RODO-2510 file (C-alpha; in nm, 4 decimals, decimal comma):
residues 602
     n   res          X          Y          Z
     1     x    -0,3379    -2,5287     1,8164
     2     x    -0,6598    -2,3573     1,7801
     3     x    -0,6851    -2,0764     1,5067
     4     x    -1,0589    -2,0768     1,5165
     5     x    -1,1937    -1,7262     1,4568
     6     x    -1,4547    -1,5287     1,6592
     7     x    -1,7960    -1,4686     1,5010
     8     x    -1,8638    -1,1189     1,3791
     9     x    -2,0863    -1,0380     1,6779
    10     x    -1,7959    -1,1171     1,9046
    11     x    -1,5454    -0,8944     1,7677
    12     x    -1,4558    -0,5309     1,9071
    13     x    -1,6691    -0,2800     1,7421
    14     x    -1,4042    -0,0094     1,7446
    15     x    -1,1958    -0,2255     1,5126
    16     x    -1,4772    -0,2555     1,2527
    17     x    -1,5810    -0,0019     0,9960
    18     x    -1,8912     0,2227     1,0282
    19     x    -2,0988     0,2075     0,7114
    20     x    -2,3498     0,4703     0,8574
    21     x    -2,2091     0,7412     0,6343
    22     x    -2,3458     0,5438     0,3395
    23     x    -2,6751     0,4230     0,4931
    24     x    -2,7996     0,4792     0,8450
    25     x    -2,9118     0,1238     0,8742
    26     x    -3,0182    -0,1756     0,6586
    27     x    -3,3840    -0,0736     0,6388
    28     x    -3,2797     0,2735     0,4962
    29     x    -3,0668     0,0860     0,2422
    30     x    -3,3385    -0,1555     0,1340
    31     x    -3,5907     0,1228     0,0927
    32     x    -3,3383     0,3223    -0,1150
    33     x    -3,2473     0,0220    -0,3412
    34     x    -3,6095    -0,0769    -0,4109
    35     x    -3,6789     0,2792    -0,5376
    36     x    -3,3956     0,2613    -0,7978
    37     x    -3,5931     0,0888    -1,0824
    38     x    -3,8643     0,3503    -1,0741
    39     x    -3,5994     0,6333    -1,0619
    40     x    -3,4128     0,4889    -1,3527
    41     x    -3,7338     0,4507    -1,5519
    42     x    -3,8279     0,8148    -1,4874
    43     x    -3,4830     0,9122    -1,6025
    44     x    -3,5186     0,7227    -1,9199
    45     x    -3,8721     0,8717    -1,9925
    46     x    -3,7244     1,2187    -1,9355
    47     x    -3,4187     1,1918    -2,1578
    48     x    -3,4633     0,9257    -2,4183
    49     x    -3,4816     1,1041    -2,7474
    50     x    -3,4054     1,4375    -2,5803
    51     x    -3,0370     1,4797    -2,6622
    52     x    -3,0698     1,7449    -2,9115
    53     x    -2,7832     2,0042    -2,8401
    54     x    -2,4768     2,0540    -2,6125
    55     x    -2,6972     2,1889    -2,3315
    56     x    -2,9351     1,8954    -2,3224
    57     x    -2,6337     1,6577    -2,3280
    58     x    -2,4741     1,8393    -2,0383
    59     x    -2,7942     1,8214    -1,8277
    60     x    -2,8582     1,4640    -1,9146
    61     x    -2,5120     1,3601    -1,8095
    62     x    -2,5331     1,5656    -1,4924
    63     x    -2,8713     1,3963    -1,3873
    64     x    -2,7207     1,0660    -1,4982
    65     x    -2,4274     1,1206    -1,2617
    66     x    -2,6659     1,1883    -0,9722
    67     x    -2,8362     0,8586    -1,0313
    68     x    -2,5199     0,6631    -1,0999
    69     x    -2,3622     0,7931    -0,7768
    70     x    -2,6609     0,6513    -0,5896
    71     x    -2,6328     0,3143    -0,7659
    72     x    -2,2655     0,3069    -0,6772
    73     x    -2,3350     0,3914    -0,3155
    74     x    -2,5821     0,1171    -0,2706
    75     x    -2,3662    -0,1403    -0,4609
    76     x    -2,0724    -0,0638    -0,2467
    77     x    -2,2767    -0,0909     0,0687
    78     x    -2,4189    -0,4223    -0,0377
    79     x    -2,0820    -0,5779    -0,1209
    80     x    -1,9008    -0,4363     0,1875
    81     x    -2,1493    -0,5432     0,4496
    82     x    -2,1542    -0,8956     0,2897
    83     x    -1,7738    -0,9190     0,2708
    84     x    -1,7191    -0,9002     0,6380
    85     x    -1,9441    -1,1972     0,7077
    86     x    -2,0466    -1,3909     0,3871
    87     x    -2,2017    -1,6598     0,6031
    88     x    -2,4806    -1,4506     0,7497
    89     x    -2,8210    -1,5079     0,5821
    90     x    -2,9521    -1,1565     0,6441
    91     x    -2,6391    -1,0024     0,4837
    92     x    -2,6735    -1,2384     0,1851
    93     x    -3,0288    -1,1139     0,1444
    94     x    -2,9360    -0,7581     0,1573
    95     x    -2,6736    -0,8128    -0,1054
    96     x    -2,9167    -1,0092    -0,3204
    97     x    -3,1622    -0,7186    -0,3447
    98     x    -2,9452    -0,4940    -0,5482
    99     x    -2,8034    -0,7879    -0,7491
   100     x    -3,1631    -0,8872    -0,8434
   101     x    -3,2643    -0,5209    -0,9327
   102     x    -2,9534    -0,4155    -1,0957
   103     x    -3,0383    -0,5611    -1,4334
   104     x    -3,3613    -0,3685    -1,4597
   105     x    -3,1924    -0,0450    -1,3460
   106     x    -2,8935    -0,0925    -1,5740
   107     x    -3,1359    -0,1778    -1,8676
   108     x    -3,3090     0,1444    -1,8210
   109     x    -2,9940     0,3397    -1,8486
   110     x    -2,8235     0,1770    -2,1661
   111     x    -3,0133     0,4280    -2,3849
   112     x    -2,7754     0,7029    -2,2833
   113     x    -2,4748     0,5374    -2,4459
   114     x    -2,6680     0,4223    -2,7375
   115     x    -2,8225     0,7711    -2,8133
   116     x    -2,4851     0,9497    -2,7454
   117     x    -2,3269     0,7287    -3,0061
   118     x    -2,6102     0,7808    -3,2399
   119     x    -2,5434     1,1565    -3,2574
   120     x    -2,3979     1,3146    -3,5605
   121     x    -2,0173     1,3548    -3,5360
   122     x    -2,0449     1,7138    -3,5441
   123     x    -2,2665     1,7413    -3,2350
   124     x    -2,0718     1,4682    -3,0485
   125     x    -1,7536     1,6478    -3,1198
   126     x    -1,9155     1,9785    -2,9879
   127     x    -2,0120     1,7890    -2,6717
   128     x    -1,6576     1,6711    -2,6322
   129     x    -1,5223     2,0233    -2,6636
   130     x    -1,7922     2,2079    -2,4527
   131     x    -1,9198     1,9909    -2,1722
   132     x    -1,7560     1,8855    -1,8480
   133     x    -1,7418     1,5172    -1,9681
   134     x    -1,4877     1,5588    -2,2450
   135     x    -1,2621     1,2592    -2,1788
   136     x    -1,5699     1,0318    -2,0974
   137     x    -1,7223     1,1201    -2,4312
   138     x    -1,3974     1,0863    -2,6302
   139     x    -1,3616     0,7306    -2,4900
   140     x    -1,7149     0,6629    -2,5661
   141     x    -1,6687     0,7792    -2,9307
   142     x    -1,3930     0,5172    -2,9757
   143     x    -1,6318     0,2521    -2,8910
   144     x    -1,8726     0,3547    -3,1768
   145     x    -1,7736     0,0764    -3,4170
   146     x    -1,8390    -0,1875    -3,1510
   147     x    -2,1829    -0,0599    -3,0371
   148     x    -2,4763    -0,2924    -3,0658
   149     x    -2,8250    -0,2084    -3,1591
   150     x    -2,9957    -0,0115    -2,8596
   151     x    -3,2220    -0,2974    -2,7878
   152     x    -2,9504    -0,5499    -2,7759
   153     x    -2,7569    -0,3231    -2,5389
   154     x    -3,0531    -0,2995    -2,3159
   155     x    -3,1005    -0,6876    -2,3111
   156     x    -2,7356    -0,7292    -2,2377
   157     x    -2,7617    -0,4883    -1,9477
   158     x    -3,0760    -0,6618    -1,8108
   159     x    -2,8873    -0,9914    -1,8314
   160     x    -2,6078    -0,8517    -1,6148
   161     x    -2,7176    -1,0471    -1,3000
   162     x    -2,7160    -1,3731    -1,4932
   163     x    -2,3823    -1,2957    -1,6709
   164     x    -2,2359    -1,2081    -1,3233
   165     x    -2,3516    -1,5317    -1,1755
   166     x    -2,0232    -1,7201    -1,2295
   167     x    -1,8411    -1,4784    -1,0076
   168     x    -2,1104    -1,5177    -0,7436
   169     x    -2,0881    -1,8955    -0,7635
   170     x    -1,7176    -1,8858    -0,7357
   171     x    -1,7368    -1,6655    -0,4185
   172     x    -2,0154    -1,8868    -0,2617
   173     x    -1,8114    -2,1991    -0,3363
   174     x    -1,4988    -2,0441    -0,1939
   175     x    -1,6401    -1,8875     0,1154
   176     x    -1,9274    -2,0964     0,2053
   177     x    -1,8950    -2,4494     0,0614
   178     x    -1,5382    -2,5328     0,1024
   179     x    -1,4753    -2,6811     0,4511
   180     x    -1,1024    -2,7046     0,5335
   181     x    -1,1561    -2,8633     0,8776
   182     x    -0,8311    -2,9504     1,0661
   183     x    -0,4934    -3,0824     0,9828
   184     x    -0,2306    -3,2447     1,2074
   185     x     0,1322    -3,1866     1,2536
   186     x     0,3346    -3,3965     1,5096
   187     x     0,0194    -3,4826     1,7046
   188     x    -0,0939    -3,1173     1,7101
   189     x    -0,4369    -3,0310     1,5487
   190     x    -0,4708    -2,7084     1,3546
   191     x    -0,8000    -2,5592     1,2358
   192     x    -0,8117    -2,4059     0,8864
   193     x    -1,0209    -2,1912     0,6611
   194     x    -0,9240    -1,9550     0,3765
   195     x    -0,8422    -1,6711     0,6128
   196     x    -0,6182    -1,8614     0,8535
   197     x    -0,4375    -2,0332     0,5635
   198     x    -0,3568    -1,6989     0,3813
   199     x    -0,3071    -1,4980     0,6998
   200     x    -0,1322    -1,7494     0,9352
   201     x    -0,0142    -2,0857     0,7788
   202     x     0,0985    -1,9801     0,4282
   203     x     0,4081    -1,8043     0,5570
   204     x     0,4388    -2,0006     0,8835
   205     x     0,7861    -2,0111     1,0211
   206     x     0,7693    -2,3735     1,1158
   207     x     0,8462    -2,5540     0,7888
   208     x     0,6516    -2,8619     0,8871
   209     x     0,3411    -2,6689     0,9683
   210     x     0,3589    -2,4635     0,6614
   211     x     0,4254    -2,7533     0,4267
   212     x     0,1558    -2,9632     0,5859
   213     x    -0,1015    -2,6791     0,5716
   214     x    -0,0302    -2,6441     0,2046
   215     x    -0,0785    -3,0076     0,1457
   216     x    -0,4073    -3,0013     0,3443
   217     x    -0,5214    -2,6800     0,1733
   218     x    -0,4472    -2,8071    -0,1801
   219     x    -0,6015    -3,1424    -0,1133
   220     x    -0,9182    -2,9743    -0,0037
   221     x    -0,9305    -2,7308    -0,2898
   222     x    -0,8873    -3,0036    -0,5434
   223     x    -1,2180    -3,1517    -0,4450
   224     x    -1,3841    -2,8402    -0,5922
   225     x    -1,1686    -2,7882    -0,8987
   226     x    -1,4295    -2,9072    -1,1517
   227     x    -1,7050    -2,6851    -1,0162
   228     x    -1,4718    -2,3858    -0,9926
   229     x    -1,3506    -2,4516    -1,3543
   230     x    -1,7103    -2,4695    -1,4727
   231     x    -1,7880    -2,1352    -1,3213
   232     x    -1,4789    -1,9775    -1,4592
   233     x    -1,5463    -2,1177    -1,8048
   234     x    -1,8891    -1,9802    -1,8070
   235     x    -1,7490    -1,6351    -1,7265
   236     x    -1,4853    -1,6417    -1,9874
   237     x    -1,7293    -1,7808    -2,2552
   238     x    -1,9685    -1,5031    -2,1851
   239     x    -1,6821    -1,2501    -2,2291
   240     x    -1,5915    -1,4210    -2,5612
   241     x    -1,9491    -1,4102    -2,6697
   242     x    -1,9769    -1,0371    -2,6165
   243     x    -1,6472    -0,9723    -2,7749
   244     x    -1,7564    -1,1638    -3,0872
   245     x    -2,0919    -0,9848    -3,0935
   246     x    -1,9229    -0,6444    -3,0744
   247     x    -1,6769    -0,7301    -3,3480
   248     x    -1,3491    -0,7434    -3,1550
   249     x    -1,0640    -0,9472    -3,2895
   250     x    -1,0017    -1,1113    -2,9493
   251     x    -1,1357    -1,1126    -2,5904
   252     x    -0,8199    -0,9398    -2,4814
   253     x    -0,8773    -0,6423    -2,7171
   254     x    -1,2399    -0,6235    -2,5902
   255     x    -1,1276    -0,6154    -2,2355
   256     x    -0,8466    -0,3670    -2,2880
   257     x    -1,0789    -0,1177    -2,4633
   258     x    -1,2339    -0,0107    -2,1272
   259     x    -0,8746     0,0426    -1,9837
   260     x    -0,7697     0,3024    -2,2598
   261     x    -0,4498     0,0828    -2,3066
   262     x    -0,2895    -0,0582    -2,6163
   263     x    -0,2182    -0,4302    -2,6748
   264     x     0,1461    -0,3443    -2,6888
   265     x     0,1479    -0,2050    -2,3337
   266     x    -0,0385    -0,5030    -2,2050
   267     x     0,1959    -0,7697    -2,3711
   268     x     0,5139    -0,5689    -2,2789
   269     x     0,4303    -0,5734    -1,9079
   270     x     0,3966    -0,9522    -1,9146
   271     x     0,6715    -1,0456    -2,1489
   272     x     0,9507    -0,8159    -2,0008
   273     x     0,8790    -0,9332    -1,6418
   274     x     0,8788    -1,2950    -1,7360
   275     x     1,2059    -1,2614    -1,9177
   276     x     1,4078    -0,9994    -1,7039
   277     x     1,2527    -1,0202    -1,3492
   278     x     1,2577    -1,4155    -1,3400
   279     x     1,6433    -1,4493    -1,2986
   280     x     1,6375    -1,1858    -1,0209
   281     x     1,3635    -1,3547    -0,8271
   282     x     1,5242    -1,6981    -0,8640
   283     x     1,8157    -1,5420    -0,6634
   284     x     1,5824    -1,4107    -0,4185
   285     x     1,4374    -1,7554    -0,3629
   286     x     1,7938    -1,8901    -0,3153
   287     x     1,8531    -1,6252    -0,0371
   288     x     1,5239    -1,7162     0,1366
   289     x     1,6243    -2,0787     0,1242
   290     x     1,9739    -2,0173     0,2602
   291     x     1,8467    -1,7809     0,5286
   292     x     1,5906    -2,0306     0,6545
   293     x     1,8145    -2,3368     0,6222
   294     x     1,5741    -2,5233     0,3963
   295     x     1,6543    -2,8621     0,2421
   296     x     1,4954    -2,7449    -0,0827
   297     x     1,2981    -2,4460    -0,2023
   298     x     0,9437    -2,5351    -0,2670
   299     x     0,6596    -2,3410    -0,4088
   300     x     0,4899    -2,3183    -0,0640
   301     x     0,8102    -2,1711     0,0907
   302     x     0,8132    -1,8778    -0,1332
   303     x     0,6315    -1,6399     0,0892
   304     x     0,8167    -1,6945     0,4247
   305     x     1,0076    -1,4091     0,5847
   306     x     1,3825    -1,3609     0,5382
   307     x     1,4015    -1,3709     0,9193
   308     x     1,0860    -1,4737     1,1059
   309     x     1,2622    -1,4313     1,4424
   310     x     1,3144    -1,0504     1,3770
   311     x     0,9671    -0,9425     1,2529
   312     x     0,8031    -0,7508     1,5369
   313     x     0,4415    -0,7684     1,6257
   314     x     0,2505    -0,4432     1,5868
   315     x    -0,0922    -0,3311     1,7297
   316     x    -0,3430    -0,1330     1,5350
   317     x    -0,2746     0,1743     1,7379
   318     x     0,1014     0,1317     1,6951
   319     x     0,0613     0,1211     1,3160
   320     x    -0,0192     0,4915     1,3289
   321     x     0,3374     0,5872     1,3965
   322     x     0,4510     0,4207     1,0806
   323     x     0,1566     0,5196     0,8596
   324     x     0,1718     0,8793     0,9610
   325     x     0,5479     0,8822     0,9641
   326     x     0,5913     0,7404     0,6122
   327     x     0,2952     0,8984     0,4285
   328     x     0,2687     1,2420     0,5894
   329     x     0,5268     1,3598     0,3371
   330     x     0,2434     1,3879     0,0940
   331     x     0,1039     1,6951     0,2781
   332     x    -0,1229     1,8188     0,5399
   333     x    -0,4502     1,7349     0,3477
   334     x    -0,3253     1,3789     0,3019
   335     x    -0,2292     1,3526     0,6709
   336     x    -0,5763     1,4683     0,7628
   337     x    -0,7257     1,1867     0,5461
   338     x    -0,4965     0,9385     0,7285
   339     x    -0,6160     1,0461     1,0714
   340     x    -0,9791     1,0417     0,9666
   341     x    -0,9503     0,6858     0,8378
   342     x    -0,8664     0,5772     1,1941
   343     x    -1,0718     0,8118     1,4015
   344     x    -1,3920     0,7752     1,1880
   345     x    -1,3673     0,4071     1,1438
   346     x    -1,3027     0,3826     0,7771
   347     x    -1,1133     0,0633     0,8274
   348     x    -1,2400    -0,2826     0,9059
   349     x    -0,9361    -0,4451     1,0885
   350     x    -1,0819    -0,7466     1,2641
   351     x    -1,0539    -1,1148     1,1715
   352     x    -1,3764    -1,3247     1,2119
   353     x    -1,5506    -1,6164     1,0750
   354     x    -1,7047    -1,5627     0,7301
   355     x    -1,4931    -1,2533     0,6536
   356     x    -1,3503    -1,2681     0,2951
   357     x    -0,9844    -1,3021     0,2344
   358     x    -0,7477    -1,0374     0,1117
   359     x    -0,7672    -0,6563     0,1442
   360     x    -0,9366    -0,3903    -0,0594
   361     x    -1,0450    -0,0231    -0,0685
   362     x    -1,3942     0,0600    -0,1561
   363     x    -1,4504     0,4417    -0,2388
   364     x    -1,8069     0,5190    -0,2996
   365     x    -1,8291     0,8632    -0,4805
   366     x    -2,1075     0,9569    -0,2343
   367     x    -1,9019     0,9401     0,0915
   368     x    -1,5317     0,8497     0,1580
   369     x    -1,3189     0,5369     0,1210
   370     x    -1,3525     0,2106     0,3312
   371     x    -1,0657    -0,0251     0,3822
   372     x    -1,0991    -0,3952     0,4226
   373     x    -0,8170    -0,5805     0,5913
   374     x    -0,7634    -0,8696     0,8345
   375     x    -0,5148    -0,7448     1,0875
   376     x    -0,2867    -1,0263     1,1880
   377     x    -0,0430    -0,8217     1,4241
   378     x     0,2540    -0,8835     1,1833
   379     x     0,4729    -0,5820     1,0957
   380     x     0,4100    -0,6436     0,7290
   381     x     0,0588    -0,5322     0,7785
   382     x     0,1692    -0,1772     0,7677
   383     x     0,2632    -0,2254     0,4130
   384     x    -0,0820    -0,3651     0,3394
   385     x    -0,2506    -0,0715     0,5183
   386     x    -0,0246     0,1804     0,3489
   387     x    -0,1214     0,0156     0,0172
   388     x    -0,5010     0,0439     0,0738
   389     x    -0,4562     0,3957     0,2101
   390     x    -0,2830     0,4813    -0,1247
   391     x    -0,6110     0,3837    -0,2945
   392     x    -0,8124     0,5892    -0,0471
   393     x    -0,5864     0,9008    -0,1030
   394     x    -0,6163     0,8686    -0,4768
   395     x    -0,9970     0,8113    -0,4886
   396     x    -1,0656     1,0888    -0,2372
   397     x    -0,8787     1,3331    -0,4331
   398     x    -1,0110     1,2296    -0,7722
   399     x    -1,3655     1,2156    -0,6400
   400     x    -1,3375     1,5683    -0,5079
   401     x    -1,2029     1,7147    -0,8214
   402     x    -1,3646     1,5236    -1,1000
   403     x    -1,7353     1,4432    -1,1858
   404     x    -1,8457     1,0813    -1,1369
   405     x    -1,7922     0,9761    -1,4948
   406     x    -1,4344     1,1088    -1,4973
   407     x    -1,3070     1,0050    -1,1444
   408     x    -1,2319     0,6455    -1,1585
   409     x    -0,8811     0,6252    -1,3252
   410     x    -0,8032     0,3449    -1,5690
   411     x    -0,7228     0,0067    -1,4226
   412     x    -0,3841     0,0375    -1,5775
   413     x    -0,3053     0,3296    -1,3313
   414     x    -0,5072     0,2359    -1,0452
   415     x    -0,2427     0,0271    -0,8456
   416     x     0,0143     0,3140    -0,8814
   417     x    -0,0898     0,5219    -0,5864
   418     x    -0,1229     0,2071    -0,3505
   419     x     0,2149     0,0554    -0,4503
   420     x     0,3850     0,3985    -0,4331
   421     x     0,2768     0,4201    -0,0662
   422     x     0,4500     0,0927    -0,0016
   423     x     0,7746     0,2353    -0,1373
   424     x     0,7371     0,5356     0,0853
   425     x     0,6952     0,3117     0,3726
   426     x     1,0188     0,1193     0,2885
   427     x     1,2081     0,4363     0,2450
   428     x     1,0869     0,5511     0,5953
   429     x     1,1694     0,2218     0,7633
   430     x     1,5292     0,2250     0,6139
   431     x     1,5908     0,5794     0,7167
   432     x     1,4642     0,5075     1,0744
   433     x     1,7470     0,2473     1,1641
   434     x     2,1061     0,1611     1,0847
   435     x     2,0592    -0,1853     1,2337
   436     x     2,1591    -0,4418     0,9652
   437     x     1,9083    -0,7083     1,0852
   438     x     1,6219    -0,4493     1,0690
   439     x     1,7299    -0,3256     0,7229
   440     x     1,7407    -0,6876     0,5964
   441     x     1,3866    -0,7320     0,7477
   442     x     1,2606    -0,4182     0,5806
   443     x     1,4130    -0,5045     0,2342
   444     x     1,2942    -0,8669     0,2609
   445     x     0,9444    -0,7342     0,3460
   446     x     0,9231    -0,4944     0,0494
   447     x     1,0350    -0,7666    -0,1803
   448     x     0,8091    -1,0335    -0,0406
   449     x     0,4986    -0,8220     0,0096
   450     x     0,5298    -0,5596    -0,2558
   451     x     0,7400    -0,6961    -0,5392
   452     x     0,6728    -1,0666    -0,5006
   453     x     0,2977    -1,0110    -0,4624
   454     x     0,2490    -0,7535    -0,7273
   455     x     0,5145    -0,8272    -0,9875
   456     x     0,5233    -1,2062    -0,9403
   457     x     0,1957    -1,3401    -0,7998
   458     x    -0,0273    -1,1113    -0,9873
   459     x     0,1989    -1,1096    -1,2981
   460     x     0,1916    -1,4972    -1,3090
   461     x    -0,1819    -1,4673    -1,2860
   462     x    -0,1734    -1,2274    -1,5726
   463     x     0,0479    -1,4684    -1,7851
   464     x    -0,1851    -1,7553    -1,7031
   465     x    -0,4960    -1,5366    -1,7867
   466     x    -0,3513    -1,4342    -2,1263
   467     x    -0,2949    -1,8011    -2,2244
   468     x    -0,6454    -1,8854    -2,1141
   469     x    -0,7953    -1,5979    -2,3348
   470     x    -0,5809    -1,7072    -2,6306
   471     x    -0,7084    -2,0666    -2,5858
   472     x    -1,0751    -1,9384    -2,5715
   473     x    -1,0222    -1,7201    -2,8886
   474     x    -0,9205    -2,0429    -3,0606
   475     x    -1,2527    -2,1979    -2,9583
   476     x    -1,1342    -2,4107    -2,6636
   477     x    -1,3440    -2,4729    -2,3553
   478     x    -1,1782    -2,4606    -2,0124
   479     x    -1,1694    -2,7647    -1,7857
   480     x    -0,9941    -2,8177    -1,4582
   481     x    -0,7079    -3,0304    -1,6126
   482     x    -0,6377    -2,7705    -1,8801
   483     x    -0,6302    -2,4851    -1,6205
   484     x    -0,4039    -2,6877    -1,4058
   485     x    -0,1706    -2,7518    -1,6928
   486     x    -0,1641    -2,3871    -1,8034
   487     x    -0,0968    -2,2631    -1,4451
   488     x     0,1776    -2,5101    -1,3695
   489     x     0,3530    -2,4270    -1,7083
   490     x     0,3463    -2,0506    -1,6242
   491     x     0,4826    -2,0975    -1,2693
   492     x     0,7610    -2,3235    -1,4154
   493     x     0,8572    -2,0870    -1,6943
   494     x     0,9155    -1,8111    -1,4245
   495     x     1,0843    -2,0186    -1,1540
   496     x     1,2516    -2,2840    -1,3690
   497     x     1,4207    -2,5662    -1,1721
   498     x     1,5218    -2,3367    -0,8831
   499     x     1,1819    -2,3897    -0,7078
   500     x     1,0180    -2,7320    -0,6545
   501     x     0,6586    -2,7231    -0,7918
   502     x     0,4810    -2,9299    -0,5203
   503     x     0,1625    -3,0865    -0,6260
   504     x    -0,1099    -2,8381    -0,5604
   505     x     0,0833    -2,5302    -0,6995
   506     x    -0,1132    -2,5744    -1,0132
   507     x    -0,4391    -2,5035    -0,8300
   508     x    -0,3344    -2,1579    -0,7439
   509     x    -0,5783    -2,0347    -1,0241
   510     x    -0,8656    -2,1437    -0,8002
   511     x    -0,7743    -1,8819    -0,5314
   512     x    -0,8104    -1,5532    -0,7206
   513     x    -1,1286    -1,3596    -0,7721
   514     x    -0,9429    -1,1114    -1,0051
   515     x    -1,0131    -1,3444    -1,2989
   516     x    -1,3777    -1,2323    -1,2890
   517     x    -1,2736    -0,8718    -1,3083
   518     x    -1,1443    -0,8446    -1,6621
   519     x    -0,7717    -0,7979    -1,7295
   520     x    -0,6939    -0,6795    -1,3713
   521     x    -0,3887    -0,8892    -1,2670
   522     x    -0,1373    -0,7439    -1,4977
   523     x    -0,2200    -0,3934    -1,3976
   524     x    -0,0566    -0,4427    -1,0501
   525     x     0,2887    -0,4615    -1,2197
   526     x     0,1979    -0,1632    -1,4358
   527     x     0,0987     0,0457    -1,1334
   528     x     0,4029    -0,0729    -0,9263
   529     x     0,6317     0,0359    -1,2200
   530     x     0,4856     0,3936    -1,1995
   531     x     0,4820     0,3818    -0,8207
   532     x     0,8426     0,2850    -0,7890
   533     x     0,9663     0,5562    -1,0216
   534     x     0,7464     0,8056    -0,8535
   535     x     0,8727     0,7137    -0,5016
   536     x     1,2304     0,7575    -0,6301
   537     x     1,1322     1,1079    -0,7661
   538     x     0,9834     1,2018    -0,4336
   539     x     1,2948     1,0816    -0,2471
   540     x     1,5329     1,2699    -0,4759
   541     x     1,3372     1,5814    -0,5736
   542     x     1,1088     1,6365    -0,2764
   543     x     0,8335     1,9013    -0,3039
   544     x     0,8169     1,9408    -0,6851
   545     x     0,7594     1,5655    -0,7205
   546     x     0,5017     1,5603    -0,4543
   547     x     0,3126     1,8514    -0,6266
   548     x     0,3175     1,6549    -0,9632
   549     x     0,2003     1,3405    -0,7843
   550     x    -0,0912     1,5108    -0,6001
   551     x    -0,2024     1,6812    -0,9314
   552     x    -0,1896     1,3460    -1,0975
   553     x    -0,4097     1,1833    -0,8352
   554     x    -0,6577     1,4783    -0,8657
   555     x    -0,6991     1,4090    -1,2376
   556     x    -0,8788     1,0710    -1,2017
   557     x    -1,0062     0,9593    -1,5261
   558     x    -1,0037     1,3054    -1,6965
   559     x    -0,7038     1,1945    -1,9167
   560     x    -0,5673     0,8614    -2,0367
   561     x    -0,3386     0,6448    -1,8260
   562     x    -0,0502     0,7370    -2,0519
   563     x    -0,1123     1,0984    -1,9819
   564     x    -0,1492     1,0355    -1,6065
   565     x     0,1891     0,8800    -1,5988
   566     x     0,3338     1,1660    -1,8028
   567     x     0,1844     1,4218    -1,5532
   568     x     0,3957     1,2231    -1,2907
   569     x     0,7047     1,2605    -1,5229
   570     x     0,6942     0,9007    -1,6341
   571     x     0,6832     0,7726    -1,9984
   572     x     0,4990     0,4340    -2,0046
   573     x     0,4934     0,4256    -2,3902
   574     x     0,8445     0,2735    -2,3658
   575     x     0,9983    -0,0163    -2,1673
   576     x     1,2317     0,2181    -1,9783
   577     x     1,0269     0,2552    -1,6531
   578     x     0,9719    -0,1152    -1,6416
   579     x     1,3334    -0,1850    -1,7062
   580     x     1,4441     0,0650    -1,4359
   581     x     1,2031    -0,0854    -1,1792
   582     x     1,3405    -0,4391    -1,2441
   583     x     1,6946    -0,3060    -1,2112
   584     x     1,5868    -0,1515    -0,8809
   585     x     1,4571    -0,4877    -0,7651
   586     x     1,7807    -0,6426    -0,8618
   587     x     1,9657    -0,3969    -0,6477
   588     x     1,7405    -0,4752    -0,3457
   589     x     1,8177    -0,8445    -0,3878
   590     x     2,1929    -0,7571    -0,4171
   591     x     2,1549    -0,5803    -0,0861
   592     x     1,9581    -0,8617     0,0653
   593     x     2,2355    -1,1122    -0,0347
   594     x     2,4939    -0,8868     0,1136
   595     x     2,3173    -0,8301     0,4511
   596     x     2,2527    -1,2029     0,4718
   597     x     2,6189    -1,2865     0,4236
   598     x     2,7259    -1,0231     0,6815
   599     x     2,4720    -1,1502     0,9426
   600     x     2,5668    -1,5105     0,8806
   601     x     2,9261    -1,4261     0,9593
   602     x     2,8662    -1,1704     1,2349
***
């Protein structure tokens, strides 16, 4: 069976995104980027030593935002155009231009933070009170004890391309060097790459194909475990070095500082889910095993559908019915954004060779959001698309109502709008049919895609990541055997003996780029906690809850994540929302068990 993908030049253009709102063409982009070092140098010459009063601080930050928006615009373009075909040498060259120049540009701008933090407290406090950058400056002030000498800050910024190299090496190894070739099942040959494994084989209905693909995928990954571990170790040790230089007690505290989140909130999210959600998800695994008549429940069986015979295929055009139907409850402006995303080609749907895995939403402040997805034609894709459009709705509202420095909400909150949209999609699907098989499919999909993905897959990444940082804080270096051991233990702690951990399960740490993005994995469950409670508020309260939510999205990063949640009527300083979310998942599993029993005896 041939799952070979077309090249980028062979795909339908109307199913790709149109980046011309960012740059007319590659030549325009290149000219623009090459001018950034000189622009940043002029900015430094104009404002270094000139922050004397509130007015000069306001003007400097206004001009800084103008420059930062352009850097953000170019960076997003470089990353996006490469992500749709990482094998193309010209796309690699275009991305490398800004990667090469970024250190110089960033180095020219570090003086702003250094000089703001060198101000007398009286003037800095006045700037917090009187400028339009109050929350940004308040967060900055908290970093004052950890600020290095201005020259040290500049050198660190100039080294950013080098310090970012491990992430780049990881991506190159993953997308360019690893050749998965073919595998065979019952005399049939199957082509494989990262995209086809994650989009087609990983949840394949044929158990023989699914398990054989996992074996082949894992065996191939293992050949690269030492290179991948070396890149990861280099990244982690660089973070440890900077944390020590700045005087933080641990790498975790250093990374949490930029999220405006306490260590207690971070640890609670991991610990409560590991203890309270695990028994519920073990029951879910048993339902999946029973419904699919499996001899045993293996790690590679966890992502299969509750009923693969039921799941309908869906075209891109057909997805509009569900997206508009579920999300238009958020109002006319939101609906207009949804329509534009299709009509103006904000979304890259196609699958092609060299396209990176996963899905994401990029939201350059200078334009609008862009959504990266690989449309497989499975109905579950509507959940993925609703998720990414949740990011788009959030960022477009925040960018419209906040300045650049106060638009991008804390990572702790950022997955709330996306996962809340998935819950709206579930509610819409459940209300649209009384058919028990459809209801079972819909509930199974939300557990498998939303809760399993965000509160299990990413949470186990977070538990693994925390253990890694604790080891590094104790002076350990990371090797492939150690990382395998940590990952296997974390998976076993969650699933116990209810799931067989096939050899290769421990290599899951090799698949996730999130580890190069700070403490990102745990925030999925934090966001989903807020998203779940908010969706329930909208379902029961209607317009007042919708108003609260839209105002929360508009706030961006002008307040803390705790305050953002409070604006939405949710108190995340306690474990109550998380406990309620886990209880809700428990009720979904109860319903899944009941529907399965009913259908089995029908």
